[in-house]
C-alpha positions as CSV (number, residue, x, y, z in Angstrom):
1,M,-20.3,-2.8,-11.1
2,K,-20.1,-5.9,-13.4
3,L,-17.2,-8.2,-13.2
4,L,-15.8,-11.0,-15.4
5,L,-12.9,-13.3,-14.9
6,L,-9.7,-11.4,-15.8
7,L,-7.4,-13.3,-18.2
8,A,-4.7,-12.3,-20.6
9,M,-5.3,-10.2,-23.7
10,T,-3.2,-7.7,-25.7
11,F,-4.4,-4.2,-26.5
12,S,-3.1,-1.2,-28.5
13,L,-1.4,1.5,-26.4
14,P,-2.8,5.0,-26.1
15,L,-0.4,7.9,-26.3
16,L,0.4,9.7,-23.0
17,S,1.9,13.2,-22.7
18,A,3.3,14.8,-19.6
19,A,3.5,18.1,-21.5
20,T,-0.2,18.6,-21.5
21,N,-2.7,18.8,-18.7
22,Q,-4.4,15.6,-19.7
23,T,-3.4,12.2,-20.9
24,R,-4.2,12.3,-24.6
25,D,-6.8,9.5,-24.6
26,G,-8.4,10.0,-21.2
27,F,-8.8,12.2,-18.1
28,W,-8.4,12.0,-14.4
29,L,-11.1,12.1,-11.7
30,D,-10.3,13.0,-8.1
31,L,-12.4,10.4,-6.3
32,V,-12.1,12.2,-2.9
33,E,-13.1,15.6,-4.1
34,G,-15.5,14.3,-6.8
35,E,-14.0,16.5,-9.5
36,E,-12.0,16.2,-12.7
37,A,-8.3,16.8,-12.1
38,T,-5.4,17.8,-14.5
39,D,-2.5,15.5,-15.1
40,D,-0.2,18.0,-13.6
41,A,-2.2,18.2,-10.4
42,V,-2.5,14.5,-10.0
43,L,1.3,14.0,-10.5
44,A,2.2,16.7,-8.1
45,D,0.0,15.2,-5.5
46,L,1.3,11.7,-6.1
47,A,4.8,13.0,-5.6
48,S,3.9,13.9,-2.0
49,A,3.2,10.3,-1.1
50,G,5.4,7.6,0.4
51,V,3.7,4.8,-1.5
52,I,1.7,5.1,-4.7
53,Y,-0.4,2.2,-5.7
54,L,-1.1,1.9,-9.5
55,G,-3.9,-0.6,-9.5
56,E,-4.4,-2.5,-12.8
57,T,-6.3,-5.0,-14.7
58,H,-3.2,-7.1,-15.5
59,T,-3.9,-7.7,-19.2
60,I,-5.0,-4.3,-20.3
61,A,-2.0,-2.6,-22.1
62,R,-3.4,0.9,-21.6
63,H,-3.0,0.4,-17.8
64,H,0.7,-0.3,-18.2
65,A,1.1,2.8,-20.4
66,I,-0.4,5.0,-17.7
67,Q,1.8,3.3,-15.1
68,L,4.9,4.1,-17.2
69,H,3.7,7.7,-17.7
70,V,3.4,8.1,-13.9
71,L,6.8,6.5,-13.2
72,E,8.5,8.7,-15.8
73,S,6.9,11.8,-14.4
74,L,7.9,11.0,-10.8
75,A,11.4,10.2,-11.9
76,S,11.7,13.5,-13.7
77,R,11.1,15.3,-10.3
78,G,14.2,13.7,-8.9
79,L,12.4,11.6,-6.3
80,P,14.2,8.5,-4.9
81,L,11.9,5.7,-6.1
82,A,11.5,2.0,-5.8
83,L,9.5,0.1,-8.4
84,C,7.6,-2.7,-6.7
85,L,5.9,-5.5,-8.8
86,E,3.3,-8.0,-7.7
87,Q,4.3,-9.9,-10.8
88,L,7.6,-10.9,-9.3
89,E,7.9,-13.3,-6.3
90,V,10.1,-12.3,-3.3
91,R,12.2,-15.4,-3.7
92,D,13.3,-14.0,-7.1
93,Q,14.9,-10.9,-5.6
94,P,18.5,-12.2,-5.9
95,A,18.0,-12.5,-9.7
96,V,16.1,-9.2,-9.8
97,D,19.1,-7.6,-8.0
98,R,21.4,-9.0,-10.7
99,Y,19.2,-7.3,-13.2
100,N,19.2,-4.1,-11.2
101,H,23.1,-4.2,-11.2
102,R,23.2,-4.8,-14.9
103,E,24.8,-8.2,-14.5
104,I,22.0,-9.8,-16.6
105,D,19.5,-8.4,-19.2
106,Y,15.7,-8.6,-19.1
107,D,15.6,-11.8,-21.2
108,T,18.0,-13.6,-18.9
109,L,16.0,-12.5,-15.9
110,V,12.9,-14.0,-17.4
111,K,14.7,-17.2,-18.1
112,D,16.4,-17.4,-14.7
113,I,13.2,-17.0,-12.6
114,G,10.9,-18.9,-15.0
115,W,8.8,-15.8,-15.3
116,A,6.9,-16.9,-18.4
117,K,5.5,-19.9,-16.4
118,K,4.5,-17.7,-13.4
119,W,3.0,-14.7,-15.2
120,T,1.7,-15.2,-18.7
121,N,2.0,-11.6,-19.9
122,Y,5.3,-10.8,-18.2
123,A,6.4,-9.0,-21.4
124,A,3.9,-6.2,-20.7
125,Y,6.1,-5.1,-17.7
126,R,9.3,-4.8,-19.7
127,P,9.0,-1.1,-20.4
128,L,8.6,-0.4,-16.7
129,C,11.5,-2.6,-15.7
130,E,13.8,-1.2,-18.4
131,F,13.0,2.4,-17.5
132,A,13.6,1.7,-13.8
133,R,17.0,0.1,-14.4
134,E,18.1,2.9,-16.9
135,H,17.3,5.5,-14.2
136,G,18.7,3.8,-11.2
137,I,15.3,2.9,-9.7
138,P,15.6,-0.4,-7.7
139,L,13.1,-3.1,-8.9
140,R,11.6,-5.0,-6.0
141,A,9.7,-8.3,-6.0
142,L,6.5,-8.4,-3.9
143,N,4.6,-11.6,-4.3
144,A,4.5,-14.8,-2.2
145,P,5.5,-18.1,-3.9
146,S,2.7,-19.3,-6.1
147,E,2.7,-22.8,-4.8
148,V,2.2,-21.6,-1.2
149,I,-0.8,-19.5,-2.3
150,R,-2.3,-22.5,-4.1
151,A,-1.7,-24.7,-1.0
152,I,-3.6,-22.2,1.2
153,S,-6.5,-21.7,-1.2
154,R,-6.9,-25.4,-2.2
155,G,-5.7,-27.1,0.9
156,G,-7.8,-25.7,3.7
157,G,-6.2,-22.4,4.6
158,L,-3.1,-21.2,6.5
159,A,-3.5,-23.7,9.3
160,K,-2.9,-26.6,6.9
161,L,0.5,-25.4,5.6
162,S,3.6,-27.4,6.3
163,A,6.3,-25.7,8.5
164,D,8.4,-25.1,5.4
165,Q,5.5,-23.5,3.5
166,R,4.5,-21.3,6.5
167,A,8.0,-20.0,6.7
168,M,7.7,-18.6,3.2
169,V,5.0,-16.0,4.2
170,P,5.1,-13.4,7.0
171,T,4.8,-14.6,10.6
172,E,2.0,-12.1,11.2
173,I,-1.0,-12.6,8.9
174,V,-4.2,-10.9,10.0
175,T,-7.2,-12.6,8.6
176,D,-9.8,-10.9,10.8
177,D,-11.0,-8.4,8.3
178,P,-14.8,-8.5,7.8
179,A,-15.0,-5.7,5.3
180,Y,-12.3,-7.1,3.0
181,E,-13.6,-10.6,3.3
182,H,-17.1,-9.5,2.4
183,M,-15.9,-7.6,-0.7
184,M,-13.7,-10.6,-1.7
185,N,-16.7,-13.0,-1.4
186,L,-18.8,-10.7,-3.6
187,Q,-16.1,-10.7,-6.3
188,L,-15.3,-14.4,-6.2
189,A,-18.9,-15.2,-7.3
190,V,-17.6,-14.4,-10.8
191,H,-16.0,-17.9,-10.9
192,M,-18.6,-20.4,-12.2
193,A,-16.9,-23.3,-10.3
194,M,-16.3,-21.5,-7.0
195,D,-17.4,-23.7,-4.1
196,P,-18.9,-21.5,-1.3
197,A,-17.3,-23.9,1.2
198,K,-13.8,-22.9,0.0
199,L,-14.4,-19.1,0.2
200,R,-12.6,-18.8,3.5
201,S,-9.5,-20.6,2.3
202,V,-9.4,-18.5,-0.9
203,F,-9.7,-15.4,1.3
204,E,-6.8,-16.5,3.5
205,A,-4.7,-17.1,0.4
206,Q,-5.4,-13.5,-0.7
207,V,-4.5,-12.1,2.7
208,A,-1.3,-14.1,2.7
209,R,-0.4,-12.6,-0.6
210,D,-1.3,-9.1,0.7
211,E,0.8,-9.5,3.9
212,T,3.8,-10.7,1.8
213,M,3.5,-7.8,-0.5
214,A,3.0,-5.3,2.3
215,A,6.2,-6.5,4.1
216,A,8.2,-6.2,0.8
217,I,6.8,-2.7,0.1
218,V,7.9,-1.4,3.5
219,A,11.3,-2.9,3.0
220,A,11.6,-1.5,-0.5
221,R,11.4,2.1,0.8
222,R,14.6,1.5,2.8
223,V,16.8,0.1,0.0
224,T,20.1,1.8,-0.7
225,T,19.2,5.3,0.2
226,A,20.4,7.9,2.7
227,P,19.5,7.1,6.3
228,D,17.1,10.0,6.6
229,K,15.5,9.7,3.2
230,L,13.0,6.9,2.4
231,R,12.2,5.9,-1.2
232,T,8.8,6.5,-2.7
233,A,7.4,3.0,-3.5
234,V,5.6,2.9,-6.8
235,V,3.5,-0.3,-6.6
236,I,2.3,-2.2,-9.6
237,V,-0.5,-4.4,-8.4
238,G,-3.9,-5.7,-9.3
239,A,-6.7,-3.3,-8.3
240,G,-8.4,-6.0,-6.2
241,H,-5.6,-5.8,-3.7
242,L,-6.2,-2.2,-2.8
243,R,-9.6,-0.9,-3.7
244,H,-11.1,1.1,-0.8
245,G,-7.7,1.0,0.9
246,L,-8.2,-2.6,1.8
247,G,-5.9,-5.6,1.2
248,T,-2.3,-4.7,0.6
249,A,-2.7,-1.0,1.4
250,D,-4.3,-1.7,4.7
251,R,-1.4,-4.1,5.7
252,V,1.2,-1.5,4.7
253,R,-0.5,1.0,7.0
254,R,-0.4,-1.5,9.9
255,R,3.3,-2.0,9.4
256,D,4.1,1.7,8.8
257,P,1.6,3.9,10.7
258,G,1.3,7.4,9.4
259,I,2.5,6.5,5.9
260,V,1.1,8.8,3.2
261,E,-0.5,6.7,0.4
262,R,-2.2,7.4,-2.9
263,I,-4.4,4.8,-4.7
264,V,-4.7,5.1,-8.5
265,L,-7.3,3.1,-10.4
266,M,-8.0,2.9,-14.1
267,T,-11.2,2.1,-16.0
268,E,-11.4,-1.0,-18.1
269,S,-13.5,0.9,-20.7
270,G,-14.6,-2.2,-22.5
271,Q,-11.0,-3.3,-23.3
272,L,-11.1,-6.6,-21.5
273,E,-12.0,-9.5,-23.7
274,L,-12.4,-13.2,-22.9
275,T,-12.2,-16.2,-25.2
276,A,-15.2,-18.6,-25.5
277,A,-13.5,-21.0,-23.1
278,E,-12.8,-18.2,-20.6
279,K,-16.4,-17.1,-20.7
280,A,-17.6,-20.6,-20.1
281,A,-15.6,-20.7,-16.9
282,S,-17.0,-17.4,-15.6
283,R,-20.3,-15.6,-15.2
284,E,-21.4,-12.0,-15.1
285,I,-22.2,-10.7,-11.7
286,T,-23.5,-7.4,-10.4
287,I,-22.2,-5.8,-7.2
288,T,-24.7,-3.1,-6.3
289,H,-24.0,0.5,-5.1
290,A,-25.5,-0.4,-1.8
291,Q,-23.0,-3.2,-1.3
292,L,-20.1,-0.9,-2.3
293,R,-21.3,1.8,0.0
294,E,-21.1,-0.6,3.0
295,V,-17.3,-0.2,2.8
296,G,-17.7,3.4,3.9
297,R,-14.7,4.9,1.9
298,P,-13.9,5.8,-1.7
299,P,-12.4,3.2,-3.9
300,G,-9.2,5.2,-4.3
301,D,-7.7,8.7,-4.7
302,Y,-7.7,9.0,-8.5
303,L,-9.3,7.2,-11.4
304,H,-8.0,7.5,-14.9
305,V,-11.0,7.4,-17.2
306,L,-11.1,6.5,-20.9
307,P,-14.6,7.0,-22.4
308,V,-15.8,3.8,-23.8
309,A,-16.5,5.4,-27.1
310,N,-12.8,6.4,-27.4
311,A,-11.3,3.1,-26.4
312,P,-9.1,1.4,-28.9
313,K,-10.4,-2.0,-30.0
314,A,-8.5,-5.2,-29.0
315,K,-6.2,-6.6,-31.6
């Protein structure tokens, strides 16, 4: 598997159709059974889960189109849903609630939380947010404050946080996770300037983010619904936070033992492009099959595949 630094690009959207057995510009693979699956079968199975992770490469528009397709299909089944976004910070939830309650519009939400400064391609998530509000699906913020994550990764880890900073992430943060740390270290080699001495701090920052998102996902399932009916959490998150059931997914399971989860991944299919400057800051690396097999579990439940030959070119 070859990786390059992921940075923002805009791509043309493929058309998706719930009326057919396949998305028009791709197909599904069941990664557990090792077989192709129909769109109907995948959606029916996703509807049985308590949490559905839709792992993305943040800047590929096709991924957001597939996410919207899944959200629309689940909503059409009458499921009580919560739409959970990594791209929003938990401290922004009061403003997000004003958006949920139709007190402000999307553009005002963006302005009020300074979203453009926190997440460059925030506009890519507008269709998801607008659909959720239109259909009474609570939008929930997941992420830890960006300055706290930076302080962990650049300042020597969790132990070096100030008391105020430490209070902004969950009390329980489990960093003893050899499989996840090994996978993270393999992936971080993509950064040309990565200092090996800082790998542990960067890993602790990733875990702090995962723990914050996990706590928010568990809470989101209990938002404004009947006491005996939990919401299905549809989680929009970078794939690196959940491949092989590690990261955020693992920490949700620790908080909610027995939860039924489904992990959905999507191929990049050559749609990620980097500028000359971005390429200069990164390097191509190879993670071998042998290294991936060390994890001992599949990368997810379903993979949406777009053959490279069919992939629309970047604008």
